[in-house]
C-alpha positions in Angstrom: 24.2 -84.1 22.3 20.7 -83.0 21.3 20.1 -83.2 17.5 18.5 -79.8 17.8 21.4 -78.2 19.4 23.8 -79.9 17.0 21.9 -78.7 13.9 21.5 -75.1 15.2 25.4 -74.9 15.6 26.1 -76.5 12.3 23.5 -74.5 10.3 24.3 -70.9 11.8 25.7 -68.5 9.2 27.1 -65.1 9.7 24.4 -63.2 7.8 25.2 -60.0 6.1 22.2 -59.7 3.7 18.7 -59.2 5.2 15.2 -58.8 4.1 14.6 -55.2 5.1 10.8 -55.6 4.7 10.4 -58.0 7.5 10.3 -56.8 11.1 10.1 -58.4 14.5 7.6 -57.9 17.2 8.8 -56.4 20.5 7.9 -59.5 22.2 10.3 -61.4 19.9 13.1 -59.0 20.7 12.4 -59.2 24.4 12.6 -63.1 24.2 15.9 -62.9 22.5 17.3 -60.9 25.3 15.6 -63.1 28.0 17.3 -66.1 26.6 20.7 -64.4 26.1 20.7 -63.5 29.8 20.8 -67.1 30.6 24.4 -67.3 29.5 26.8 -67.7 32.3 28.9 -65.0 34.0 31.5 -65.1 36.8 29.9 -64.9 40.3 26.6 -64.5 38.2 27.6 -61.0 37.9 25.4 -60.6 34.7 27.6 -57.8 33.7 26.0 -57.0 30.4 23.6 -54.6 28.7 21.6 -54.9 25.6 20.4 -52.0 23.3 17.9 -53.0 20.7 18.3 -50.7 17.7 15.1 -50.8 15.8 13.7 -47.4 14.8 14.8 -45.9 11.4 16.5 -42.9 13.3 18.4 -45.2 15.5 19.5 -47.5 12.8 20.7 -44.5 10.7 22.9 -43.3 13.5 24.2 -46.8 14.2 25.1 -47.2 10.5 27.2 -44.2 10.6 29.1 -45.6 13.7 29.4 -48.9 12.1 31.3 -47.5 9.0 28.2 -47.4 6.8 27.7 -51.2 6.8 24.1 -51.7 5.4 23.1 -54.6 7.4 22.6 -52.6 10.6 19.8 -50.9 8.7 18.3 -53.8 6.9 18.2 -56.2 9.8 15.0 -56.2 11.8 17.0 -55.3 14.8 20.7 -54.7 15.8 21.7 -55.3 19.2 24.5 -53.3 21.0 25.8 -55.7 23.4 27.7 -54.1 26.2 29.7 -55.4 29.0 29.5 -53.5 32.3 32.3 -52.5 34.6 32.4 -52.4 38.3 29.5 -55.0 38.4 30.8 -56.2 41.7 29.1 -53.4 43.2 25.7 -54.8 42.3 26.6 -58.5 42.9 24.6 -58.6 46.2 21.4 -57.5 44.2 22.0 -60.0 41.5 22.6 -62.9 43.9 19.6 -62.1 46.2 17.1 -64.1 44.1 19.3 -67.2 44.4 19.2 -66.9 48.2 15.4 -66.5 48.0 15.1 -69.6 45.7 17.0 -71.7 48.2 20.0 -72.3 45.8 22.5 -71.3 48.5 22.4 -69.4 51.7 23.2 -65.9 52.9 26.7 -66.8 54.1 27.5 -68.0 50.4 26.2 -64.8 49.0 28.4 -62.7 51.4 31.5 -64.9 50.7 30.9 -64.4 46.8 30.4 -60.7 47.1 33.7 -60.5 49.2 35.6 -62.5 46.8 34.5 -60.6 43.6 35.0 -57.2 45.4 38.6 -58.2 46.3 39.3 -59.3 42.8 37.6 -56.5 40.9 37.9 -53.5 42.9 40.4 -51.0 41.6 41.3 -53.6 38.9 40.2 -52.0 35.5 41.8 -54.7 33.4 40.1 -57.5 35.3 36.8 -55.8 35.2 37.1 -55.3 31.4 38.2 -58.7 30.8 35.2 -60.1 32.7 32.8 -57.6 30.8 34.1 -58.9 27.5 33.8 -62.5 28.4 30.2 -62.0 29.7 29.0 -60.0 26.8 30.5 -62.4 24.2 28.9 -65.5 25.9 25.6 -63.5 26.0 26.1 -62.7 22.3 26.6 -66.3 21.3 23.6 -67.4 23.3 21.5 -64.7 21.7 22.7 -66.0 18.3 21.7 -69.6 18.9 18.3 -68.4 20.4 17.7 -66.5 17.1 18.7 -69.5 15.1 16.1 -71.6 17.1 13.4 -69.0 16.4 14.0 -69.3 12.7 16.0 -66.1 12.4 19.5 -65.2 11.1 22.3 -63.2 12.8 25.5 -61.7 12.2 28.1 -60.7 14.9 29.9 -57.4 14.1 33.2 -56.0 15.7 33.6 -53.4 12.8 32.2 -50.0 14.5 33.6 -47.1 16.3 33.1 -47.8 20.0 33.5 -44.0 20.9 30.8 -43.2 18.4 28.5 -45.8 19.6 29.0 -44.8 23.3 28.3 -41.1 22.3 25.3 -41.8 20.1 23.5 -44.2 22.4 24.3 -42.5 25.6 26.5 -45.2 27.1 28.2 -44.5 30.6 31.7 -44.9 31.5 30.8 -48.1 33.0 29.3 -49.6 29.7 31.6 -50.9 27.1 30.1 -51.7 23.6 31.7 -55.2 22.9 29.9 -56.4 19.8 27.1 -55.7 17.4 24.6 -58.4 16.6 22.3 -58.0 13.6 19.0 -60.3 13.7 16.4 -60.7 11.2 15.3 -62.7 8.1 18.0 -63.4 5.5 18.0 -62.1 1.8 19.5 -64.0 -1.0 23.2 -64.0 -1.3 24.5 -65.0 1.9 27.4 -67.4 2.2 26.9 -70.8 3.8 28.8 -71.6 6.9 32.5 -71.4 6.0 34.8 -74.5 6.6 36.7 -74.7 9.7 40.3 -75.7 10.4 40.9 -79.6 10.9 40.1 -80.5 14.5 43.7 -81.9 15.0 45.2 -78.4 14.3 43.3 -76.8 17.0 42.9 -79.3 19.8 45.2 -81.3 21.9 44.7 -84.1 24.6 46.9 -83.8 27.6 
């Protein structure tokens, strides 16, 4: 394993206290999302959406929806990471660049679209499961990307999804899965907390 990747994983902490005086450039925010979209997704559905909450007004609205937790205001940006439903309907568009790049042919594309349509159409639970998986993988990728850029992050599940959807205009196909705060840390954050022993969470079979 690359020492860089190992150190990023071992040094990452879930940050709750941020230096509210430090901001991020839009280019930095866009780069975080670009790297997050390198995460895997089933069939390469790319069934995610990222809302970068940066303005004072948007932060204030998100704070209310996040039960008044201050980090969504103090962080330079808070991402609302959504999973998208019925993503199979856009799979041909998502896969077309892979055909153009010569990664696989048109027949493979059509086979994947048929398989994804068969498993996803009229199966709301499966769509939702895939949306949560993809959004979660993207969130972790974004957090590691931020760590590599010298930033701190904090994943948050403590928010009202109905309020977030209403305040930020999400459609019925967009499910808010997680908030991720990003910025520069202030003093007072905890170090990475110890994990359970490996023998308690892993078996060889």
